[in-house]
C-alpha positions as CSV (number, residue, x, y, z in Angstrom):
1,M,144.4,151.3,127.8
2,A,144.5,148.1,125.8
3,W,148.0,146.8,125.1
4,L,148.9,147.5,121.5
5,A,151.7,144.9,121.1
6,P,155.1,146.4,120.4
7,R,156.9,145.1,117.3
8,R,160.3,144.3,118.7
9,R,162.5,141.3,119.4
10,P,162.2,139.4,122.6
11,L,164.4,140.6,125.4
12,S,167.0,137.9,126.2
13,S,167.0,139.0,129.9
14,R,163.5,137.7,130.3
15,S,163.4,134.0,130.7
16,V,160.7,131.7,129.5
17,S,159.6,131.0,133.1
18,E,159.2,134.7,133.7
19,L,157.1,135.1,130.6
20,V,154.9,132.1,131.7
21,D,154.4,133.7,135.1
22,G,153.4,137.0,133.6
23,I,150.9,135.3,131.2
24,R,149.5,133.3,134.1
25,A,149.0,136.6,135.9
26,G,147.2,138.2,132.9
27,D,150.1,140.6,132.1
28,R,149.6,142.0,128.6
29,A,153.2,143.1,128.4
30,A,154.3,139.5,128.9
31,L,151.8,138.3,126.3
32,A,153.1,140.8,123.8
33,R,156.7,139.6,124.3
34,A,155.6,136.0,124.1
35,I,153.9,136.5,120.8
36,T,156.9,138.3,119.5
37,L,158.9,135.3,120.5
38,V,156.7,132.8,118.7
39,E,156.7,135.0,115.6
40,S,160.6,135.1,115.5
41,T,162.3,132.9,112.9
42,R,165.6,132.7,114.8
43,P,166.4,129.1,115.7
44,D,167.2,129.9,119.4
45,H,163.9,131.8,119.6
46,R,162.0,129.0,118.0
47,Q,163.3,126.6,120.7
48,Q,162.3,129.0,123.5
49,A,158.9,129.5,121.8
50,R,158.2,125.7,121.8
51,E,159.0,125.6,125.5
52,L,156.9,128.6,126.2
53,V,153.8,127.4,124.4
54,S,154.2,123.9,125.9
55,K,154.0,125.4,129.4
56,C,151.2,127.9,128.6
57,V,148.9,125.2,127.1
58,R,148.9,123.6,130.6
59,I,147.8,126.8,132.4
60,P,144.2,125.9,133.6
61,R,141.7,128.3,132.1
62,P,138.0,128.0,131.0
63,R,137.8,127.1,127.3
64,A,137.9,130.3,125.3
65,L,135.8,130.9,122.2
66,R,137.9,130.9,119.0
67,I,136.1,132.7,116.2
68,G,137.4,133.4,112.7
69,L,136.0,136.2,110.6
70,T,136.4,136.6,106.9
71,G,134.8,138.6,104.1
72,T,135.4,140.3,100.8
73,P,137.3,143.6,100.8
74,G,135.1,146.5,101.8
75,V,132.6,144.5,103.7
76,G,133.7,146.2,107.0
77,K,135.5,143.3,108.8
78,S,137.5,145.6,111.2
79,T,134.5,147.9,111.9
80,F,132.4,144.8,112.7
81,I,135.0,143.3,114.9
82,E,135.4,146.5,116.8
83,A,131.7,146.9,117.3
84,L,131.3,143.3,118.4
85,G,134.3,143.5,120.6
86,M,133.0,146.6,122.4
87,L,129.7,144.8,123.0
88,L,131.5,141.8,124.5
89,L,133.6,144.1,126.8
90,E,130.4,145.6,128.1
91,R,129.2,142.1,129.0
92,G,132.4,141.3,131.0
93,H,134.4,139.4,128.4
94,R,138.2,139.8,127.8
95,V,138.7,140.0,124.0
96,A,141.9,139.2,122.0
97,V,141.9,140.3,118.4
98,L,144.5,138.7,116.1
99,A,144.2,140.7,113.0
100,V,146.3,139.2,110.2
101,D,147.5,141.8,107.7
102,P,148.5,141.1,104.1
103,S,152.2,140.9,103.4
104,S,153.9,141.6,100.1
105,A,155.1,138.3,98.6
106,R,158.3,140.2,97.4
107,S,159.2,142.3,100.3
108,G,157.3,140.9,103.2
109,G,155.9,144.3,104.1
110,S,152.4,144.6,105.4
111,I,149.9,147.3,106.1
112,L,149.4,146.7,109.8
113,G,146.5,149.2,109.9
114,D,144.1,147.4,112.2
115,K,145.3,149.3,115.3
116,T,144.1,152.5,113.7
117,R,140.9,151.0,112.3
118,M,139.9,149.7,115.8
119,Q,140.3,152.9,117.6
120,D,137.7,152.3,120.4
121,L,138.6,148.7,121.0
122,S,142.3,149.4,121.0
123,V,142.0,151.8,124.0
124,A,139.8,149.4,126.1
125,D,141.3,147.9,129.2
126,A,140.1,144.3,128.6
127,A,141.1,144.2,124.9
128,Y,144.3,143.1,123.2
129,V,144.8,144.0,119.5
130,R,147.6,142.2,117.7
131,P,148.2,142.8,114.0
132,S,150.5,140.2,112.5
133,P,151.9,140.1,109.0
134,S,151.0,137.0,107.1
135,R,154.4,136.9,105.4
136,G,152.7,135.3,102.4
137,S,151.6,132.2,104.3
138,L,148.6,130.4,103.0
139,G,145.2,131.9,103.7
140,G,146.7,135.2,104.9
141,V,147.0,133.6,108.4
142,A,150.4,133.9,110.0
143,R,152.0,130.5,110.6
144,N,152.2,131.1,114.3
145,T,148.6,132.4,114.8
146,L,147.5,129.2,116.5
147,D,150.3,129.5,119.1
148,S,149.3,133.2,119.6
149,I,145.7,132.0,120.3
150,I,147.0,129.5,122.9
151,L,149.0,132.3,124.5
152,A,146.1,134.7,124.5
153,E,143.8,132.1,126.1
154,A,146.5,131.3,128.7
155,C,146.6,135.1,129.5
156,G,142.9,135.0,130.4
157,Y,141.2,136.2,127.2
158,D,138.0,134.2,126.9
159,V,137.1,135.3,123.3
160,C,139.7,135.2,120.5
161,L,138.7,136.8,117.2
162,V,140.9,136.1,114.2
163,E,140.4,138.5,111.2
164,T,141.7,137.1,108.0
165,V,142.7,138.7,104.8
166,G,140.0,138.5,102.2
167,V,138.2,135.5,100.8
168,G,139.7,132.7,98.8
169,Q,140.2,128.9,98.8
170,S,143.3,129.3,101.1
171,E,141.1,130.8,103.8
172,T,140.1,127.3,104.8
173,M,143.3,127.2,106.9
174,V,141.7,129.5,109.4
175,A,138.8,127.2,109.8
176,D,141.2,124.6,111.1
177,M,142.4,126.8,114.0
178,V,139.0,128.3,115.2
179,D,135.9,126.8,116.6
180,M,133.5,128.9,114.6
181,F,133.8,130.4,111.1
182,V,131.9,133.6,110.3
183,L,131.5,135.0,106.8
184,L,130.6,138.7,106.4
185,M,128.8,139.8,103.3
186,Q,127.2,143.1,102.1
187,P,123.6,143.8,101.1
188,G,122.8,143.5,97.4
189,S,125.7,141.2,97.0
190,G,124.0,138.8,94.6
191,D,126.9,139.1,92.1
192,E,129.4,138.9,95.0
193,L,127.7,135.7,96.2
194,Q,128.4,134.2,92.8
195,G,132.1,135.2,93.2
196,V,132.5,133.7,96.7
197,K,134.1,130.3,96.4
198,R,131.6,127.5,97.2
199,G,134.2,126.0,99.6
200,I,134.1,129.2,101.7
201,M,130.3,129.1,101.9
202,E,130.5,125.5,103.0
203,L,132.9,126.5,105.9
204,A,130.6,129.2,107.2
205,D,128.9,128.4,110.5
206,L,127.3,131.9,110.5
207,V,126.8,134.4,107.7
208,V,126.4,138.0,108.8
209,V,125.0,140.5,106.2
210,N,126.7,143.7,107.4
211,K,125.7,147.2,106.7
212,A,122.0,146.3,107.1
213,D,120.7,149.8,108.0
214,G,118.9,152.8,106.4
215,P,118.3,152.5,102.7
216,M,120.2,149.2,102.6
217,E,117.8,147.3,105.0
218,L,115.6,146.0,102.2
219,A,118.5,144.9,100.1
220,A,120.0,143.2,103.2
221,S,116.8,141.2,103.6
222,L,116.9,140.1,99.9
223,T,120.6,139.2,100.3
224,R,119.8,137.1,103.4
225,S,117.2,135.1,101.4
226,E,119.6,134.5,98.6
227,I,122.3,133.3,101.0
228,L,119.8,131.0,102.8
229,N,118.8,129.5,99.4
230,A,122.5,128.9,98.6
231,L,123.2,127.3,102.0
232,H,120.2,124.9,101.6
233,L,122.0,123.4,98.6
234,M,125.1,122.7,100.7
235,I,125.8,119.9,103.3
236,P,126.4,121.4,106.7
237,R,129.8,120.6,108.1
238,R,128.5,120.1,111.6
239,A,126.2,117.2,112.5
240,S,124.4,119.3,115.1
241,W,124.3,122.7,113.5
242,C,122.8,124.3,110.3
243,P,124.5,127.6,109.3
244,K,122.5,130.7,110.2
245,V,122.2,134.0,108.4
246,V,121.8,137.2,110.4
247,R,121.4,140.8,109.3
248,A,123.3,143.4,111.3
249,S,125.0,146.8,111.1
250,A,128.4,147.4,112.8
251,A,128.0,151.1,112.2
252,T,124.7,151.5,114.2
253,G,125.0,148.4,116.4
254,H,121.7,147.0,114.9
255,N,121.3,143.3,115.7
256,L,124.8,142.8,117.1
257,D,123.2,141.3,120.2
258,R,121.4,138.8,118.0
259,V,124.7,137.9,116.3
260,W,126.3,137.2,119.7
261,S,123.3,135.2,120.9
262,T,123.6,133.1,117.7
263,V,127.3,132.6,118.4
264,L,126.5,131.5,122.0
265,H,123.8,129.2,120.8
266,Y,126.2,127.6,118.4
267,F,128.7,126.8,121.1
268,D,126.0,125.5,123.4
269,V,124.8,123.1,120.7
270,L,128.4,121.9,120.0
271,A,129.2,121.5,123.7
272,R,126.0,119.5,124.4
273,S,126.5,117.3,121.3
274,G,130.2,116.6,122.1
275,E,131.3,118.1,118.7
276,W,133.3,120.9,120.4
277,D,135.7,118.4,122.1
278,A,136.1,116.4,118.8
279,L,136.7,119.7,116.9
280,R,139.5,120.7,119.2
281,A,141.1,117.3,118.9
282,A,140.9,117.4,115.1
283,Q,142.5,120.9,115.2
284,R,145.5,119.7,117.2
285,Q,145.9,116.7,114.9
286,K,145.8,118.8,111.6
287,W,148.2,121.5,112.9
288,M,150.6,118.8,114.2
289,W,150.9,117.5,110.6
290,R,151.1,120.9,109.1
291,E,154.0,121.7,111.4
292,V,155.7,118.4,110.4
293,S,155.4,119.5,106.7
294,H,156.8,122.9,107.5
295,L,159.7,121.6,109.5
296,L,160.6,119.0,106.9
297,L,160.5,121.6,104.1
298,A,162.6,124.0,106.2
299,K,165.1,121.3,106.9
300,L,165.3,120.3,103.2
301,D,165.8,123.9,102.3
302,R,168.8,124.3,104.7
303,D,170.6,121.3,103.2
304,A,173.2,122.7,100.9
305,K,173.5,119.5,98.7
306,T,169.8,119.2,98.3
307,R,169.5,122.9,97.3
308,A,172.2,122.4,94.7
309,F,170.6,119.3,93.3
310,A,167.2,121.0,93.2
311,K,168.7,123.9,91.4
312,S,170.1,121.6,88.7
313,L,166.7,120.0,88.2
314,E,164.9,123.3,87.9
315,A,166.4,123.9,84.5
316,D,165.0,120.6,83.3
317,V,161.6,121.4,84.7
318,L,161.6,124.9,83.1
319,D,162.5,123.3,79.7
320,G,159.8,120.7,80.1
321,A,162.3,117.8,80.0
322,I,161.2,116.6,83.4
323,P,157.6,116.8,84.9
324,P,157.5,118.7,88.2
325,G,156.3,115.7,90.1
326,V,159.2,113.5,89.0
327,A,161.7,116.3,89.9
328,A,160.0,116.6,93.3
329,E,160.4,112.9,93.9
330,Q,164.1,113.0,93.0
331,I,164.7,115.9,95.3
332,V,163.0,114.2,98.3
333,S,164.8,110.9,97.5
334,G,168.1,112.6,97.4
335,F,167.5,114.4,100.6
336,L,166.5,111.2,102.4
337,K,169.6,109.4,101.2
338,S,171.7,112.3,102.4
339,M,170.1,112.1,105.8
340,T,170.9,108.3,106.1
341,S,174.4,108.4,104.7
């Protein structure tokens, strides 16, 4: 059976070296513990997680395919991922699914229902399904998802699918951690097409019109034409690739093989052009600076004097006495002075 990752704290008795050895051996239990470790917010766990990821990134493996999938609610993302995942397992791949669930901005609670929605994939030997709460992070993508991808790849999973929460401008974050961005849409979604942010369409390397079966087949063809027309008005984000639109049905399996052949063609084109190497380098650079921003903000928030000073400025901002930008500059300046004094 596939390992459905347990939601528990890392065991202190298991050292980082033992986790690395387990991941190198393809042990899914070790992978589950490792991802739990990188998701922890405890300072001691964060230090261990950094050491773990630094060692795992050096484990020699063939480059895995990182694919992000997004779409409007009801488009059938989880059903599509399960159907595609089962097809890949039949073809000898090992598939990791990082399904990021929505979290409540107030309580931090999440649905975590992807295990039950992917019933066939979650009992397959060569699959690993990991639902992770977004904890309100931008784009619905858990802050540590990139580390989880690195760990899954080190464990021998050659295809990593990242399911994101809905469609919005913030979903652009997922495009910075995957190699290919897939947008799922429904037949007859002309009005829906108008509602999809232009920025999301511009990020799509592949658009799949799902549920293209039975009475919806004609509507799916019309929707495909509409999407193609919209894409022709946009500048492709890859120098060597123009986005494709494929009709498919996750429920019946119709055209899923064509979807996968398009994915493979995309990676072949990027590899031959050299764009894949450049893309991975750009990903590492972007996430380095995002982590710098996160660490600085966390450090600022932990400084008692800065918090007190910021609290005093909040009243003036609420009253309109000080513009938010001016208050922010004062907070940062005060924090930097406290660091040097």
